[in-house]
N, C-alpha and C positions, 0 to 999 in steps of 0.2 A: 353615781350613775343613776339616772332617773328610770322610772318604771317604763316609760315609752322607749328609751334606749335599750333597756333590757329585753323588752318584748320584740323590738326590731332585731336585736342580736339573735335571739332564739328563733325568730322567724326565718332569718337568712341561714342560720345553721341547719334548720329543718329542710329548707329548700335544697341546699348544697348536698347534705347527706342523703336526701332522697334521690337526687340525681346520681350520686355516686353508687347508691344501691341499685338503681335501675340499670345503669350502664354496666356495672359489674355482672349483674344477673344476665343481661343480654349477651355480653361477651362470653360468659361461661356456657350459655345455652347454644348460641349460634356458632361459636368457635370451639366446641368441645374437643374435637380431635387434635387440632394443632396445639391448643392450650394444654391439654392433658399430656401430650407428648413432651412439650417443652418443660412443664412443671415436673414431670417424671424424671427427665434427665437432670434438671437443675437441682432438685431436692433429694433424689435417690429414693423416691417413693414409688411403689408399684402402681402402674396405671389403673389397675382394678380397684385400688383403694381411694383414688382421687375423687370420684363422685361423692363418696361419703364425706370426705374432708371439705369439698366445695359446699355441700349442703350444711355442714356444721358452721363453716365460715359465714355463709349467707344468713343463717339463723341467728348467730351471735351478733352479726352486724345489725340485723333488723331489730333485735331485742335492745341493743345499746342505743340505736337510733330512736326507738320509741321511748325508752326510759329517760335518756339524757337530752333529747332535743324536742320531740313532739309533746311529751307530757308537760315539761316546764312551759313551753309556748302556749299550750291550751290553758294551763293554770293562770298564766299571766294575762291572757286574753279575757278570762272569766272575771278576774279581780279588777281589771282596768275599767 
């Protein structure tokens, strides 16, 4: 795999994962009531605990996005 292909791969991974992060955040912010009720019933978690779990999920997803997608893309762009 060439350097250009690897850079393109990480670039598209970054775009796709950023879109997923934005959409997930918007859904959780705008649809908090129905989403919380559904997740509470499906997972058996108290609805009062869900905002903390949502925040943990978004924080973990953002961290993994930065470390495994954005950082390698930036590093490849710098060396190319």
